[in-house]
PDB file of N, CA, C and O in Angstrom:
ATOM      1  N   UNK A   1     118.359  74.828  89.517  1.00  0.00           N
ATOM      2  CA  UNK A   1     117.861  74.666  88.190  1.00  0.00           C
ATOM      3  C   UNK A   1     117.616  73.113  87.855  1.00  0.00           C
ATOM      4  O   UNK A   1     116.629  72.816  87.183  1.00  0.00           O
ATOM      5  N   UNK A   2     118.449  72.171  88.287  1.00  0.00           N
ATOM      6  CA  UNK A   2     118.746  70.712  88.267  1.00  0.00           C
ATOM      7  C   UNK A   2     117.097  70.255  88.793  1.00  0.00           C
ATOM      8  O   UNK A   2     116.328  69.498  88.200  1.00  0.00           O
ATOM      9  N   UNK A   3     116.926  70.792  89.749  1.00  0.00           N
ATOM     10  CA  UNK A   3     115.745  70.244  90.499  1.00  0.00           C
ATOM     11  C   UNK A   3     114.422  70.677  89.776  1.00  0.00           C
ATOM     12  O   UNK A   3     113.423  69.958  89.768  1.00  0.00           O
ATOM     13  N   UNK A   4     114.482  71.792  89.224  1.00  0.00           N
ATOM     14  CA  UNK A   4     113.340  72.200  88.288  1.00  0.00           C
ATOM     15  C   UNK A   4     113.130  71.236  87.074  1.00  0.00           C
ATOM     16  O   UNK A   4     112.070  70.685  86.779  1.00  0.00           O
ATOM     17  N   UNK A   5     114.402  71.124  86.382  1.00  0.00           N
ATOM     18  CA  UNK A   5     114.369  70.341  85.054  1.00  0.00           C
ATOM     19  C   UNK A   5     114.031  68.619  85.469  1.00  0.00           C
ATOM     20  O   UNK A   5     113.399  67.898  84.697  1.00  0.00           O
ATOM     21  N   UNK A   6     114.493  68.199  86.622  1.00  0.00           N
ATOM     22  CA  UNK A   6     113.816  66.938  87.171  1.00  0.00           C
ATOM     23  C   UNK A   6     112.630  66.708  87.173  1.00  0.00           C
ATOM     24  O   UNK A   6     112.017  65.825  86.573  1.00  0.00           O
ATOM     25  N   UNK A   7     112.195  67.650  87.983  1.00  0.00           N
ATOM     26  CA  UNK A   7     110.666  67.625  88.442  1.00  0.00           C
ATOM     27  C   UNK A   7     109.758  67.977  86.961  1.00  0.00           C
ATOM     28  O   UNK A   7     108.640  67.488  86.800  1.00  0.00           O
ATOM     29  N   UNK A   8     110.233  68.648  86.197  1.00  0.00           N
ATOM     30  CA  UNK A   8     109.369  69.302  84.801  1.00  0.00           C
ATOM     31  C   UNK A   8     109.618  67.911  83.962  1.00  0.00           C
ATOM     32  O   UNK A   8     108.652  67.401  83.395  1.00  0.00           O
ATOM     33  N   UNK A   9     110.798  67.354  83.891  1.00  0.00           N
ATOM     34  CA  UNK A   9     110.759  65.939  83.108  1.00  0.00           C
ATOM     35  C   UNK A   9     109.787  64.920  83.649  1.00  0.00           C
ATOM     36  O   UNK A   9     108.989  64.322  82.927  1.00  0.00           O
ATOM     37  N   UNK A  10     109.903  64.731  85.100  1.00  0.00           N
ATOM     38  CA  UNK A  10     109.138  63.811  85.647  1.00  0.00           C
ATOM     39  C   UNK A  10     107.646  63.981  85.402  1.00  0.00           C
ATOM     40  O   UNK A  10     106.944  63.085  84.932  1.00  0.00           O
ATOM     41  N   UNK A  11     107.167  65.296  85.781  1.00  0.00           N
ATOM     42  CA  UNK A  11     105.536  65.713  85.321  1.00  0.00           C
ATOM     43  C   UNK A  11     105.171  65.131  83.908  1.00  0.00           C
ATOM     44  O   UNK A  11     104.160  64.476  83.657  1.00  0.00           O
ATOM     45  N   UNK A  12     106.290  65.524  82.918  1.00  0.00           N
ATOM     46  CA  UNK A  12     105.861  65.006  81.713  1.00  0.00           C
ATOM     47  C   UNK A  12     105.703  63.428  81.362  1.00  0.00           C
ATOM     48  O   UNK A  12     104.794  62.939  80.690  1.00  0.00           O
ATOM     49  N   UNK A  13     106.715  62.787  81.924  1.00  0.00           N
ATOM     50  CA  UNK A  13     106.624  61.508  82.004  1.00  0.00           C
ATOM     51  C   UNK A  13     105.377  60.997  82.825  1.00  0.00           C
ATOM     52  O   UNK A  13     104.668  60.096  82.379  1.00  0.00           O
ATOM     53  N   UNK A  14     105.142  61.579  83.992  1.00  0.00           N
ATOM     54  CA  UNK A  14     103.853  61.121  84.596  1.00  0.00           C
ATOM     55  C   UNK A  14     102.435  61.305  83.780  1.00  0.00           C
ATOM     56  O   UNK A  14     101.556  60.452  83.902  1.00  0.00           O
ATOM     57  N   UNK A  15     102.269  62.377  83.002  1.00  0.00           N
ATOM     58  CA  UNK A  15     101.248  62.726  81.916  1.00  0.00           C
ATOM     59  C   UNK A  15     101.395  61.550  81.029  1.00  0.00           C
ATOM     60  O   UNK A  15     100.492  60.714  80.979  1.00  0.00           O
ATOM     61  N   UNK A  16     102.344  61.446  80.410  1.00  0.00           N
ATOM     62  CA  UNK A  16     102.465  60.245  79.352  1.00  0.00           C
ATOM     63  C   UNK A  16     101.771  58.887  79.790  1.00  0.00           C
ATOM     64  O   UNK A  16     100.917  58.233  79.190  1.00  0.00           O
ATOM     65  N   UNK A  17     102.485  58.618  81.208  1.00  0.00           N
ATOM     66  CA  UNK A  17     101.827  57.184  81.683  1.00  0.00           C
ATOM     67  C   UNK A  17     100.518  57.236  82.209  1.00  0.00           C
ATOM     68  O   UNK A  17      99.765  56.265  82.287  1.00  0.00           O
ATOM     69  N   UNK A  18     100.286  58.282  82.536  1.00  0.00           N
ATOM     70  CA  UNK A  18      98.545  58.614  82.892  1.00  0.00           C
ATOM     71  C   UNK A  18      97.649  58.329  81.829  1.00  0.00           C
ATOM     72  O   UNK A  18      96.668  57.593  81.933  1.00  0.00           O
ATOM     73  N   UNK A  19      98.068  59.025  80.639  1.00  0.00           N
ATOM     74  CA  UNK A  19      97.429  58.718  79.406  1.00  0.00           C
ATOM     75  C   UNK A  19      97.445  57.229  78.890  1.00  0.00           C
ATOM     76  O   UNK A  19      96.439  56.731  78.383  1.00  0.00           O
ATOM     77  N   UNK A  20      98.587  56.564  79.033  1.00  0.00           N
ATOM     78  CA  UNK A  20      98.713  55.317  78.763  1.00  0.00           C
ATOM     79  C   UNK A  20      97.870  54.400  79.523  1.00  0.00           C
ATOM     80  O   UNK A  20      97.446  53.377  78.984  1.00  0.00           O
ATOM     81  N   UNK A  21      97.590  54.694  80.754  1.00  0.00           N
ATOM     82  CA  UNK A  21      96.509  53.857  81.696  1.00  0.00           C
ATOM     83  C   UNK A  21      95.395  54.157  81.305  1.00  0.00           C
ATOM     84  O   UNK A  21      94.604  53.216  81.229  1.00  0.00           O
ATOM     85  N   UNK A  22      94.919  55.463  80.930  1.00  0.00           N
ATOM     86  CA  UNK A  22      93.590  55.910  80.371  1.00  0.00           C
ATOM     87  C   UNK A  22      93.339  55.034  78.978  1.00  0.00           C
ATOM     88  O   UNK A  22      92.170  54.739  78.728  1.00  0.00           O
ATOM     89  N   UNK A  23      94.132  54.709  78.280  1.00  0.00           N
ATOM     90  CA  UNK A  23      93.816  54.184  77.059  1.00  0.00           C
ATOM     91  C   UNK A  23      93.488  52.891  77.734  1.00  0.00           C
ATOM     92  O   UNK A  23      92.354  52.431  77.594  1.00  0.00           O
ATOM     93  N   UNK A  24      94.392  52.256  78.464  1.00  0.00           N
ATOM     94  CA  UNK A  24      93.897  50.840  79.054  1.00  0.00           C
ATOM     95  C   UNK A  24      92.666  50.579  79.547  1.00  0.00           C
ATOM     96  O   UNK A  24      91.886  49.673  79.255  1.00  0.00           O
ATOM     97  N   UNK A  25      92.554  51.602  80.447  1.00  0.00           N
ATOM     98  CA  UNK A  25      91.024  51.755  80.831  1.00  0.00           C
ATOM     99  C   UNK A  25      89.936  51.615  80.167  1.00  0.00           C
ATOM    100  O   UNK A  25      89.047  50.783  80.343  1.00  0.00           O
ATOM    101  N   UNK A  26      90.036  52.750  79.104  1.00  0.00           N
ATOM    102  CA  UNK A  26      89.125  52.595  77.798  1.00  0.00           C
ATOM    103  C   UNK A  26      88.861  51.266  77.378  1.00  0.00           C
ATOM    104  O   UNK A  26      87.745  50.758  77.268  1.00  0.00           O
ATOM    105  N   UNK A  27      90.341  50.552  77.071  1.00  0.00           N
ATOM    106  CA  UNK A  27      89.972  49.541  75.988  1.00  0.00           C
ATOM    107  C   UNK A  27      89.324  48.319  76.947  1.00  0.00           C
ATOM    108  O   UNK A  27      88.624  47.431  76.459  1.00  0.00           O
ATOM    109  N   UNK A  28      89.570  48.375  78.020  1.00  0.00           N
ATOM    110  CA  UNK A  28      88.744  47.467  78.888  1.00  0.00           C
ATOM    111  C   UNK A  28      87.177  47.598  79.038  1.00  0.00           C
ATOM    112  O   UNK A  28      86.357  46.689  78.911  1.00  0.00           O
ATOM    113  N   UNK A  29      86.970  48.736  79.292  1.00  0.00           N
ATOM    114  CA  UNK A  29      85.688  49.237  79.185  1.00  0.00           C
ATOM    115  C   UNK A  29      84.819  49.188  78.001  1.00  0.00           C
ATOM    116  O   UNK A  29      83.660  48.787  78.109  1.00  0.00           O
ATOM    117  N   UNK A  30      85.267  49.539  76.975  1.00  0.00           N
ATOM    118  CA  UNK A  30      84.659  49.688  75.484  1.00  0.00           C
ATOM    119  C   UNK A  30      85.229  48.756  74.725  1.00  0.00           C
ATOM    120  O   UNK A  30      84.581  48.702  73.679  1.00  0.00           O
ATOM    121  N   UNK A  31      86.145  47.963  74.712  1.00  0.00           N
ATOM    122  CA  UNK A  31      87.043  46.751  73.766  1.00  0.00           C
ATOM    123  C   UNK A  31      87.265  47.629  72.711  1.00  0.00           C
ATOM    124  O   UNK A  31      87.420  48.849  72.768  1.00  0.00           O
ATOM    125  N   UNK A  32      87.267  46.740  71.540  1.00  0.00           N
ATOM    126  CA  UNK A  32      87.666  46.935  70.104  1.00  0.00           C
ATOM    127  C   UNK A  32      87.332  48.264  69.587  1.00  0.00           C
ATOM    128  O   UNK A  32      88.169  48.807  68.865  1.00  0.00           O
ATOM    129  N   UNK A  33      86.211  48.883  69.854  1.00  0.00           N
ATOM    130  CA  UNK A  33      85.348  49.938  69.517  1.00  0.00           C
ATOM    131  C   UNK A  33      86.195  51.178  70.126  1.00  0.00           C
ATOM    132  O   UNK A  33      85.806  52.238  69.636  1.00  0.00           O
ATOM    133  N   UNK A  34      87.148  51.321  70.971  1.00  0.00           N
ATOM    134  CA  UNK A  34      87.629  52.176  71.742  1.00  0.00           C
ATOM    135  C   UNK A  34      88.413  53.381  70.985  1.00  0.00           C
ATOM    136  O   UNK A  34      88.600  54.510  71.439  1.00  0.00           O
ATOM    137  N   UNK A  35      88.841  52.863  69.684  1.00  0.00           N
ATOM    138  CA  UNK A  35      89.517  53.685  68.819  1.00  0.00           C
ATOM    139  C   UNK A  35      88.837  54.788  68.178  1.00  0.00           C
ATOM    140  O   UNK A  35      89.412  55.778  67.725  1.00  0.00           O
ATOM    141  N   UNK A  36      87.325  54.536  68.153  1.00  0.00           N
ATOM    142  CA  UNK A  36      86.742  55.696  67.773  1.00  0.00           C
ATOM    143  C   UNK A  36      86.324  56.694  68.708  1.00  0.00           C
ATOM    144  O   UNK A  36      85.883  57.773  68.312  1.00  0.00           O
ATOM    145  N   UNK A  37      86.445  56.375  70.083  1.00  0.00           N
ATOM    146  CA  UNK A  37      86.311  57.261  71.077  1.00  0.00           C
ATOM    147  C   UNK A  37      87.104  58.548  71.205  1.00  0.00           C
ATOM    148  O   UNK A  37      88.317  58.425  71.376  1.00  0.00           O
ATOM    149  N   UNK A  38      86.596  59.734  71.147  1.00  0.00           N
ATOM    150  CA  UNK A  38      87.469  60.901  71.258  1.00  0.00           C
ATOM    151  C   UNK A  38      88.575  61.162  72.417  1.00  0.00           C
ATOM    152  O   UNK A  38      89.605  61.831  72.337  1.00  0.00           O
ATOM    153  N   UNK A  39      88.044  60.420  73.540  1.00  0.00           N
ATOM    154  CA  UNK A  39      89.263  60.592  74.529  1.00  0.00           C
ATOM    155  C   UNK A  39      90.329  59.514  74.116  1.00  0.00           C
ATOM    156  O   UNK A  39      91.508  59.749  74.381  1.00  0.00           O
ATOM    157  N   UNK A  40      90.030  58.495  73.564  1.00  0.00           N
ATOM    158  CA  UNK A  40      91.194  57.481  73.114  1.00  0.00           C
ATOM    159  C   UNK A  40      92.079  58.209  72.295  1.00  0.00           C
ATOM    160  O   UNK A  40      93.297  58.235  72.471  1.00  0.00           O
ATOM    161  N   UNK A  41      91.359  58.913  71.231  1.00  0.00           N
ATOM    162  CA  UNK A  41      91.854  59.596  70.119  1.00  0.00           C
ATOM    163  C   UNK A  41      93.237  60.660  70.805  1.00  0.00           C
ATOM    164  O   UNK A  41      94.416  60.705  70.453  1.00  0.00           O
ATOM    165  N   UNK A  42      92.524  61.413  71.868  1.00  0.00           N
ATOM    166  CA  UNK A  42      93.240  62.306  72.510  1.00  0.00           C
ATOM    167  C   UNK A  42      94.560  61.704  73.036  1.00  0.00           C
ATOM    168  O   UNK A  42      95.665  62.082  72.648  1.00  0.00           O
ATOM    169  N   UNK A  43      94.338  60.671  74.013  1.00  0.00           N
ATOM    170  CA  UNK A  43      95.455  60.024  74.627  1.00  0.00           C
ATOM    171  C   UNK A  43      96.531  59.273  73.530  1.00  0.00           C
ATOM    172  O   UNK A  43      97.745  59.182  73.716  1.00  0.00           O
ATOM    173  N   UNK A  44      95.871  58.814  72.473  1.00  0.00           N
ATOM    174  CA  UNK A  44      96.901  58.423  71.704  1.00  0.00           C
ATOM    175  C   UNK A  44      97.642  59.195  70.790  1.00  0.00           C
ATOM    176  O   UNK A  44      98.652  58.711  70.278  1.00  0.00           O
ATOM    177  N   UNK A  45      97.175  60.611  70.457  1.00  0.00           N
ATOM    178  CA  UNK A  45      98.009  61.568  70.016  1.00  0.00           C
ATOM    179  C   UNK A  45      98.971  61.983  71.096  1.00  0.00           C
ATOM    180  O   UNK A  45     100.153  62.230  70.855  1.00  0.00           O
ATOM    181  N   UNK A  46      98.563  62.036  72.000  1.00  0.00           N
ATOM    182  CA  UNK A  46      99.610  62.503  73.043  1.00  0.00           C
ATOM    183  C   UNK A  46     100.943  61.468  73.540  1.00  0.00           C
ATOM    184  O   UNK A  46     102.085  61.686  73.942  1.00  0.00           O
ATOM    185  N   UNK A  47     100.215  60.376  73.305  1.00  0.00           N
ATOM    186  CA  UNK A  47     101.285  59.121  73.529  1.00  0.00           C
ATOM    187  C   UNK A  47     102.363  58.400  72.067  1.00  0.00           C
ATOM    188  O   UNK A  47     103.279  57.577  72.076  1.00  0.00           O
ATOM    189  N   UNK A  48     101.680  59.209  70.904  1.00  0.00           N
ATOM    190  CA  UNK A  48     102.450  58.589  69.685  1.00  0.00           C
ATOM    191  C   UNK A  48     103.809  58.451  69.797  1.00  0.00           C
ATOM    192  O   UNK A  48     104.345  57.354  69.637  1.00  0.00           O
ATOM    193  N   UNK A  49     104.702  59.904  70.173  1.00  0.00           N
ATOM    194  CA  UNK A  49     105.814  59.819  69.847  1.00  0.00           C
ATOM    195  C   UNK A  49     106.678  58.520  70.821  1.00  0.00           C
ATOM    196  O   UNK A  49     107.463  57.702  70.342  1.00  0.00           O
ATOM    197  N   UNK A  50     106.340  58.608  72.025  1.00  0.00           N
ATOM    198  CA  UNK A  50     106.941  57.630  72.817  1.00  0.00           C
ATOM    199  C   UNK A  50     106.760  56.035  72.320  1.00  0.00           C
ATOM    200  O   UNK A  50     107.607  55.143  72.254  1.00  0.00           O
ATOM    201  N   UNK A  51     105.314  56.021  71.994  1.00  0.00           N
ATOM    202  CA  UNK A  51     105.178  54.710  71.602  1.00  0.00           C
ATOM    203  C   UNK A  51     106.121  54.403  70.315  1.00  0.00           C
ATOM    204  O   UNK A  51     106.838  53.404  70.254  1.00  0.00           O
ATOM    205  N   UNK A  52     106.033  55.350  69.333  1.00  0.00           N
ATOM    206  CA  UNK A  52     106.896  55.191  68.103  1.00  0.00           C
ATOM    207  C   UNK A  52     108.301  54.895  68.619  1.00  0.00           C
ATOM    208  O   UNK A  52     108.943  54.085  67.952  1.00  0.00           O
ATOM    209  N   UNK A  53     108.843  55.383  69.622  1.00  0.00           N
ATOM    210  CA  UNK A  53     110.474  55.249  69.931  1.00  0.00           C
ATOM    211  C   UNK A  53     110.471  53.911  70.442  1.00  0.00           C
ATOM    212  O   UNK A  53     111.429  53.257  70.030  1.00  0.00           O
ATOM    213  N   UNK A  54     109.677  53.282  71.228  1.00  0.00           N
ATOM    214  CA  UNK A  54     109.609  52.223  71.646  1.00  0.00           C
ATOM    215  C   UNK A  54     109.446  50.865  70.691  1.00  0.00           C
ATOM    216  O   UNK A  54     109.985  49.764  70.791  1.00  0.00           O
ATOM    217  N   UNK A  55     108.463  51.397  69.705  1.00  0.00           N
ATOM    218  CA  UNK A  55     108.398  50.273  68.688  1.00  0.00           C
ATOM    219  C   UNK A  55     109.365  50.352  67.409  1.00  0.00           C
ATOM    220  O   UNK A  55     109.209  49.753  66.345  1.00  0.00           O
ATOM    221  N   UNK A  56     110.278  51.129  67.719  1.00  0.00           N
ATOM    222  CA  UNK A  56     111.491  51.212  66.775  1.00  0.00           C
ATOM    223  C   UNK A  56     112.709  50.268  67.361  1.00  0.00           C
ATOM    224  O   UNK A  56     113.606  49.812  66.652  1.00  0.00           O
ATOM    225  N   UNK A  57     112.591  50.069  68.695  1.00  0.00           N
ATOM    226  CA  UNK A  57     113.273  49.369  69.217  1.00  0.00           C
ATOM    227  C   UNK A  57     112.851  47.650  69.222  1.00  0.00           C
ATOM    228  O   UNK A  57     113.622  46.692  69.171  1.00  0.00           O
ATOM    229  N   UNK A  58     111.455  47.655  69.296  1.00  0.00           N
ATOM    230  CA  UNK A  58     111.053  46.266  69.517  1.00  0.00           C
ATOM    231  C   UNK A  58     111.110  45.611  68.142  1.00  0.00           C
ATOM    232  O   UNK A  58     111.279  46.411  67.221  1.00  0.00           O
ATOM    233  N   UNK A  59     111.017  44.472  67.845  1.00  0.00           N
ATOM    234  CA  UNK A  59     110.980  43.584  66.766  1.00  0.00           C
ATOM    235  C   UNK A  59     109.639  43.945  65.994  1.00  0.00           C
ATOM    236  O   UNK A  59     108.548  44.083  66.547  1.00  0.00           O
ATOM    237  N   UNK A  60     109.932  44.105  64.356  1.00  0.00           N
ATOM    238  CA  UNK A  60     108.733  44.293  63.928  1.00  0.00           C
ATOM    239  C   UNK A  60     107.229  43.114  63.987  1.00  0.00           C
ATOM    240  O   UNK A  60     107.304  41.896  64.149  1.00  0.00           O
ATOM    241  N   UNK A  61     106.308  43.703  63.853  1.00  0.00           N
ATOM    242  CA  UNK A  61     104.882  42.994  64.133  1.00  0.00           C
ATOM    243  C   UNK A  61     104.808  42.803  65.274  1.00  0.00           C
ATOM    244  O   UNK A  61     104.008  41.904  65.532  1.00  0.00           O
ATOM    245  N   UNK A  62     105.484  43.426  66.483  1.00  0.00           N
ATOM    246  CA  UNK A  62     105.199  43.566  67.888  1.00  0.00           C
ATOM    247  C   UNK A  62     103.583  44.000  68.017  1.00  0.00           C
ATOM    248  O   UNK A  62     103.191  44.958  67.351  1.00  0.00           O
ATOM    249  N   UNK A  63     102.807  43.392  68.746  1.00  0.00           N
ATOM    250  CA  UNK A  63     101.269  44.090  68.870  1.00  0.00           C
ATOM    251  C   UNK A  63     101.512  45.250  69.453  1.00  0.00           C
ATOM    252  O   UNK A  63     102.527  45.558  70.079  1.00  0.00           O
ATOM    253  N   UNK A  64     100.317  46.068  69.185  1.00  0.00           N
ATOM    254  CA  UNK A  64     100.324  47.502  69.503  1.00  0.00           C
ATOM    255  C   UNK A  64     100.002  47.271  71.114  1.00  0.00           C
ATOM    256  O   UNK A  64     100.564  48.058  71.876  1.00  0.00           O
ATOM    257  N   UNK A  65      99.443  46.610  71.493  1.00  0.00           N
ATOM    258  CA  UNK A  65      98.875  46.335  73.281  1.00  0.00           C
ATOM    259  C   UNK A  65     100.519  45.726  73.915  1.00  0.00           C
ATOM    260  O   UNK A  65     100.784  45.836  75.112  1.00  0.00           O
ATOM    261  N   UNK A  66     101.247  45.263  73.181  1.00  0.00           N
ATOM    262  CA  UNK A  66     102.459  45.007  73.663  1.00  0.00           C
ATOM    263  C   UNK A  66     103.483  46.197  73.758  1.00  0.00           C
ATOM    264  O   UNK A  66     104.077  46.580  74.765  1.00  0.00           O
ATOM    265  N   UNK A  67     103.552  46.679  72.512  1.00  0.00           N
ATOM    266  CA  UNK A  67     104.402  48.055  72.542  1.00  0.00           C
ATOM    267  C   UNK A  67     103.430  49.349  73.697  1.00  0.00           C
ATOM    268  O   UNK A  67     104.092  50.110  74.403  1.00  0.00           O
ATOM    269  N   UNK A  68     102.280  49.388  73.707  1.00  0.00           N
ATOM    270  CA  UNK A  68     101.768  50.487  74.752  1.00  0.00           C
ATOM    271  C   UNK A  68     102.347  49.834  76.164  1.00  0.00           C
ATOM    272  O   UNK A  68     103.062  50.579  76.833  1.00  0.00           O
ATOM    273  N   UNK A  69     102.133  48.715  76.584  1.00  0.00           N
ATOM    274  CA  UNK A  69     102.620  48.072  77.794  1.00  0.00           C
ATOM    275  C   UNK A  69     104.294  48.131  78.096  1.00  0.00           C
ATOM    276  O   UNK A  69     104.743  48.311  79.227  1.00  0.00           O
ATOM    277  N   UNK A  70     104.987  47.979  77.098  1.00  0.00           N
ATOM    278  CA  UNK A  70     106.347  48.126  77.173  1.00  0.00           C
ATOM    279  C   UNK A  70     106.843  49.718  77.608  1.00  0.00           C
ATOM    280  O   UNK A  70     107.674  50.062  78.448  1.00  0.00           O
ATOM    281  N   UNK A  71     105.917  50.613  76.609  1.00  0.00           N
ATOM    282  CA  UNK A  71     106.288  52.022  76.898  1.00  0.00           C
ATOM    283  C   UNK A  71     105.830  52.394  78.065  1.00  0.00           C
ATOM    284  O   UNK A  71     106.505  53.336  78.478  1.00  0.00           O
ATOM    285  N   UNK A  72     104.773  52.016  78.985  1.00  0.00           N
ATOM    286  CA  UNK A  72     104.475  52.264  80.080  1.00  0.00           C
ATOM    287  C   UNK A  72     105.258  51.699  81.122  1.00  0.00           C
ATOM    288  O   UNK A  72     105.270  52.301  82.195  1.00  0.00           O
ATOM    289  N   UNK A  73     105.998  50.517  80.986  1.00  0.00           N
ATOM    290  CA  UNK A  73     107.017  50.382  81.774  1.00  0.00           C
ATOM    291  C   UNK A  73     108.182  50.912  81.563  1.00  0.00           C
ATOM    292  O   UNK A  73     108.900  50.888  82.563  1.00  0.00           O
ATOM    293  N   UNK A  74     108.643  51.384  80.633  1.00  0.00           N
ATOM    294  CA  UNK A  74     109.785  52.358  80.516  1.00  0.00           C
ATOM    295  C   UNK A  74     109.768  53.636  81.096  1.00  0.00           C
ATOM    296  O   UNK A  74     110.682  54.107  81.771  1.00  0.00           O
ATOM    297  N   UNK A  75     108.247  54.423  80.698  1.00  0.00           N
ATOM    298  CA  UNK A  75     108.041  55.366  81.215  1.00  0.00           C
ATOM    299  C   UNK A  75     108.279  55.355  83.150  1.00  0.00           C
ATOM    300  O   UNK A  75     109.012  56.062  83.842  1.00  0.00           O
ATOM    301  N   UNK A  76     107.476  54.427  83.479  1.00  0.00           N
ATOM    302  CA  UNK A  76     107.542  54.250  85.090  1.00  0.00           C
ATOM    303  C   UNK A  76     108.930  53.879  85.436  1.00  0.00           C
ATOM    304  O   UNK A  76     109.189  54.361  86.539  1.00  0.00           O
ATOM    305  N   UNK A  77     110.039  53.148  84.894  1.00  0.00           N
ATOM    306  CA  UNK A  77     111.256  53.279  85.650  1.00  0.00           C
ATOM    307  C   UNK A  77     111.829  54.590  85.448  1.00  0.00           C
ATOM    308  O   UNK A  77     112.502  55.111  86.337  1.00  0.00           O
ATOM    309  N   UNK A  78     111.584  55.230  84.204  1.00  0.00           N
ATOM    310  CA  UNK A  78     112.259  56.554  84.111  1.00  0.00           C
ATOM    311  C   UNK A  78     111.744  57.568  85.176  1.00  0.00           C
ATOM    312  O   UNK A  78     112.498  58.372  85.724  1.00  0.00           O
ATOM    313  N   UNK A  79     110.209  57.464  85.471  1.00  0.00           N
ATOM    314  CA  UNK A  79     109.681  57.977  86.344  1.00  0.00           C
ATOM    315  C   UNK A  79     110.249  58.032  87.885  1.00  0.00           C
ATOM    316  O   UNK A  79     110.375  59.027  88.598  1.00  0.00           O
ATOM    317  N   UNK A  80     110.558  56.634  88.186  1.00  0.00           N
ATOM    318  CA  UNK A  80     110.961  55.934  89.454  1.00  0.00           C
ATOM    319  C   UNK A  80     112.387  56.838  89.590  1.00  0.00           C
ATOM    320  O   UNK A  80     112.655  57.555  90.554  1.00  0.00           O
ATOM    321  N   UNK A  81     113.128  56.662  88.548  1.00  0.00           N
ATOM    322  CA  UNK A  81     114.586  56.813  88.498  1.00  0.00           C
ATOM    323  C   UNK A  81     114.931  58.355  88.630  1.00  0.00           C
ATOM    324  O   UNK A  81     116.006  58.775  89.059  1.00  0.00           O
ATOM    325  N   UNK A  82     113.878  59.135  88.205  1.00  0.00           N
ATOM    326  CA  UNK A  82     113.951  60.498  88.393  1.00  0.00           C
ATOM    327  C   UNK A  82     113.457  60.856  89.794  1.00  0.00           C
ATOM    328  O   UNK A  82     113.956  61.785  90.428  1.00  0.00           O
ATOM    329  N   UNK A  83     112.640  60.231  90.179  1.00  0.00           N
ATOM    330  CA  UNK A  83     112.344  60.409  91.644  1.00  0.00           C
ATOM    331  C   UNK A  83     113.580  60.308  92.567  1.00  0.00           C
ATOM    332  O   UNK A  83     113.925  61.125  93.420  1.00  0.00           O
ATOM    333  N   UNK A  84     114.094  59.307  92.276  1.00  0.00           N
ATOM    334  CA  UNK A  84     115.426  58.875  93.194  1.00  0.00           C
ATOM    335  C   UNK A  84     116.492  59.825  93.021  1.00  0.00           C
ATOM    336  O   UNK A  84     117.085  60.294  93.992  1.00  0.00           O
ATOM    337  N   UNK A  85     116.841  60.215  91.503  1.00  0.00           N
ATOM    338  CA  UNK A  85     117.841  61.192  91.345  1.00  0.00           C
ATOM    339  C   UNK A  85     117.377  62.800  91.991  1.00  0.00           C
ATOM    340  O   UNK A  85     118.198  63.669  92.285  1.00  0.00           O
ATOM    341  N   UNK A  86     116.094  62.915  92.103  1.00  0.00           N
ATOM    342  CA  UNK A  86     115.965  64.314  92.637  1.00  0.00           C
ATOM    343  C   UNK A  86     116.188  64.187  94.224  1.00  0.00           C
ATOM    344  O   UNK A  86     116.728  65.085  94.871  1.00  0.00           O
ATOM    345  N   UNK A  87     115.784  63.147  94.718  1.00  0.00           N
ATOM    346  CA  UNK A  87     116.040  62.631  96.163  1.00  0.00           C
ATOM    347  C   UNK A  87     117.492  62.895  96.389  1.00  0.00           C
ATOM    348  O   UNK A  87     117.782  63.699  97.275  1.00  0.00           O
ATOM    349  N   UNK A  88     118.482  62.295  95.673  1.00  0.00           N
ATOM    350  CA  UNK A  88     119.832  62.236  95.984  1.00  0.00           C
ATOM    351  C   UNK A  88     120.399  63.771  95.518  1.00  0.00           C
ATOM    352  O   UNK A  88     121.530  64.095  95.882  1.00  0.00           O
ATOM    353  N   UNK A  89     119.680  64.594  94.802  1.00  0.00           N
ATOM    354  CA  UNK A  89     120.227  65.846  94.545  1.00  0.00           C
ATOM    355  C   UNK A  89     120.123  66.904  95.250  1.00  0.00           C
ATOM    356  O   UNK A  89     120.670  67.944  94.885  1.00  0.00           O
TER     357      UNK A  89
END
């Protein structure tokens, strides 16, 4: 049961991380006009909750790009930690 929960949580974190990577790629390809792109809007909707949690921890006035990058780093370390935990379990 614990293996399933770890794997499910890891899959959710992986999906969020891939959505953040997708937003980054769209920003590089399109620039500041990426916010009107429907794919960008979908990725933004999916990643809104984790970005808001990270933004609450960071100082006010932090740029959105830095919040997204910090969110990605936290998700990456959580994903790696869950992989390690699953290996030990």
